[in-house]
Residue, then its C-alpha position, 0 to 999 in steps of 0.5 A: m862554013k869555012t873549015a878554018l871559022v868552024d876549028s877557031l870556034h872549036r877552039e874557042e869553045q874548049t877555052i871557055l870550057d877550060h876556064l869554067n872547069a877551072s873556076l870553083p863556081f863551076r865546079r860546084l854548080e856541076e856538083i849540085r847538077r849532078l846530085l840533082a840528077l840523082y833526085d830529079a830521076p823519072t820514075p821507071v815505067g813500070a812503078d807507073l804501070d802498078a799504080v795504074i793497075s792497081r787503081s783499076v777495077t779489078p774484072p770479073g774473075g779476078g782477071r783470070d780469063v784475060l791471062r787466059g786469053i794472053g796465054a793462048a795468043m803467046r802459045e799460038a804465036r809461039s807455035a807459028 
């Protein structure tokens, strides 16, 4: 696109936004959106993982073997 056209579109966009921001219904809509964003925020990944883990069956040994294996792998990685 030609720069003059793009500049003109940016100016028109800004003009429209200025008019919208000046209107009470639009400001109210933005306030409602901000409020909803607080409640619609996705749950943290850790919360989902905790829920999955709590529903899973505990392996034999209470999972100690798995933890020992992870610990050994971490020690190996550090020494490498």
